C-alpha positions in Angstrom: 16.9 -52.2 1.9 16.8 -49.8 4.8 19.8 -49.8 7.3 19.1 -50.2 11.0 21.7 -48.9 13.5 21.7 -47.9 17.1 22.6 -44.4 18.3 23.3 -45.1 22.0 21.3 -48.0 23.4 17.8 -46.3 23.3 17.5 -44.7 19.9 17.1 -46.6 16.6 18.3 -44.8 13.5 17.0 -46.0 10.1 18.7 -44.8 6.9 16.3 -45.0 3.9 16.9 -44.4 0.2 13.4 -44.8 -1.1 12.8 -47.7 1.3 9.8 -48.6 3.5 9.9 -49.6 7.1 7.1 -50.2 9.7 7.4 -48.9 13.2 5.3 -48.7 16.3 2.8 -45.9 16.0 4.1 -42.7 17.6 7.7 -43.9 18.1 9.3 -41.5 15.6 11.4 -38.8 17.6 13.1 -37.1 14.7 13.8 -37.3 10.9 15.6 -35.6 8.1 15.1 -35.7 4.3 11.9 -36.4 2.5 9.9 -38.9 4.6 6.2 -39.7 4.7 4.3 -41.4 7.5 1.0 -43.4 7.2 -0.9 -45.1 10.0 -1.7 -48.7 9.1 -4.7 -50.7 10.3 -4.4 -54.2 11.7 -0.6 -54.0 12.1 -0.2 -53.5 8.4 -2.0 -56.7 7.5 -5.3 -55.2 6.3 -8.8 -56.1 7.4 -8.1 -59.7 8.1 -5.1 -58.8 10.3 -7.1 -56.2 12.2 -10.0 -58.6 12.9 -7.5 -61.3 14.0 -5.8 -59.0 16.4 -9.0 -57.8 17.9 -10.1 -61.4 18.5 -6.8 -62.5 20.0 -6.1 -59.4 22.1 -2.7 -59.0 20.6 -2.2 -55.2 20.2 0.1 -54.0 17.4 -0.5 -50.5 16.0 2.1 -49.5 13.4 2.9 -46.8 10.9 4.5 -47.1 7.5 7.5 -44.9 7.0 8.8 -44.3 3.5 11.2 -42.0 1.7 14.7 -40.6 1.5 16.5 -39.7 4.7 17.1 -40.9 8.2 14.4 -41.5 10.9 15.1 -41.9 14.6 12.8 -44.0 16.7 12.5 -44.6 20.5 9.9 -45.9 22.9 9.8 -44.6 26.5 13.6 -44.7 26.9 13.5 -48.5 26.5 16.7 -50.4 25.5 16.7 -51.4 21.8 17.9 -54.7 20.5 18.5 -55.5 16.8 17.7 -58.9 15.4 18.6 -60.0 11.9 16.4 -62.7 10.3 17.5 -64.9 7.4 14.2 -66.5 6.3 13.3 -67.7 9.8 10.6 -66.6 12.2 10.8 -64.5 15.4 8.1 -64.7 18.1 7.8 -61.5 20.1 5.4 -59.8 22.5 3.6 -57.1 20.5 4.6 -54.4 23.1 8.3 -55.2 22.5 8.3 -54.8 18.7 9.6 -51.4 17.7 10.3 -51.6 14.0 10.7 -53.9 11.0 12.0 -53.4 7.5 10.1 -54.1 4.3 11.5 -57.6 3.9 9.7 -58.9 7.0 6.1 -59.9 7.4 4.2 -59.7 10.7 1.4 -62.0 11.9 -0.3 -63.5 14.9 0.0 -67.1 16.0 -1.5 -69.2 18.8 0.9 -70.2 21.5 -1.2 -71.2 24.4 1.2 -69.4 26.7 0.8 -65.6 26.3 -2.3 -65.6 28.6 0.3 -65.2 31.3 1.2 -61.8 30.1 -1.2 -58.9 30.6 -2.7 -57.9 27.2 -1.2 -60.8 25.4 -4.1 -63.3 25.3 -3.1 -66.8 24.1 -1.5 -65.4 21.0 1.8 -63.7 20.1 3.2 -61.6 17.3 5.3 -63.3 14.6 7.9 -61.7 12.4 9.4 -63.7 9.5 11.4 -63.3 6.3 14.7 -61.8 5.6 15.7 -58.4 7.2 16.1 -56.6 10.4 13.7 -56.1 13.4 14.2 -53.8 16.4 12.9 -55.0 19.8 12.6 -53.0 22.9 13.3 -54.2 26.4 13.1 -52.8 29.9 16.8 -52.7 30.5 19.5 -54.4 28.4 18.1 -57.7 27.0 20.0 -61.0 27.6 20.0 -63.5 24.8 20.0 -67.1 26.2 20.8 -70.2 24.2 18.6 -73.2 24.4 19.9 -76.6 23.4 18.4 -80.1 23.6 20.7 -80.8 26.5 19.9 -77.5 28.3 16.2 -76.5 28.3 15.4 -73.1 29.8 12.7 -71.9 32.2 11.7 -68.2 32.0 9.6 -65.9 34.1 6.7 -64.8 31.8 7.0 -61.2 32.9 10.6 -61.1 31.7 10.0 -62.8 28.4 10.6 -60.6 25.3 11.0 -62.9 22.3 12.3 -66.2 20.9 13.5 -67.7 17.7 14.6 -71.1 16.4 13.2 -74.6 16.8 11.7 -74.3 20.2 8.8 -75.9 22.0 7.0 -74.0 24.8 5.2 -75.6 27.8 3.9 -74.5 31.2 5.7 -75.2 34.4 3.2 -74.7 37.3 3.9 -74.8 41.0 7.1 -73.3 42.5 7.7 -69.7 41.3 10.7 -67.6 41.2 9.3 -65.2 43.8 8.4 -68.1 46.1 12.0 -69.2 46.1 13.1 -65.8 47.5 10.3 -65.6 50.0 8.0 -63.1 48.2 4.4 -63.5 47.5 2.4 -62.4 44.5 4.7 -63.9 42.0 3.9 -65.9 38.8 2.1 -69.1 39.4 4.0 -70.7 36.5 7.1 -70.4 34.3 7.6 -70.8 30.6 9.8 -73.8 29.7 11.6 -73.8 26.3 13.0 -77.0 24.9 14.8 -77.6 21.6 17.4 -75.5 19.8 17.1 -71.7 19.6 17.4 -68.3 21.4 15.3 -66.6 24.0 15.4 -62.9 24.7 14.8 -61.9 28.3 14.6 -58.5 29.9 16.1 -57.7 33.4 12.7 -56.6 34.8 9.2 -57.9 34.9 6.1 -56.5 33.3 2.8 -56.9 35.2 1.3 -60.4 34.7 -2.0 -61.9 35.8 -0.6 -65.4 36.4 0.6 -64.7 39.9 -2.8 -64.7 41.5 -4.0 -67.9 39.8 
């Protein structure tokens, strides 16, 4: 299995010995050894995956990287966060998924919430299996724990990913920006209940929910 490691906080190094990884198309910044690159349709899920993503609006264009050597990946100087999965599932905004190793499968699932995030539709990307994934964030991501006793409310523009046994619901009405006297903020928050982890970035992507 390929080895994921960080060089600094904004560059992902992947050591491969005949392994295969999938990475966001165009994210390779350097490599050594004998490595091949192949663009994959539908996020690497074939025709069905491509049609699903077009219908849902979830954008994920990846390339398959295979060979012997080391590849370095980056995405617009974003911070990179490594997540190790052990047979579980990760839900992540497609724009925040940088790379996965061959032991992980990607898909698209209905959430009913991603309509808050520009380009996300009502669907989000899933990553599941055993292996490592690399996520990007605008600034260092914070990993917040959710327990049955302590639910969590998140600004949809700051949401990156989540994993575990979590339920998502809308919270309409008072917004974060309203509380500090600014207009144009989100008209709702995402509430997580259950037991799991939520990855939040310290800045907000543009959302369409604020004007609703």
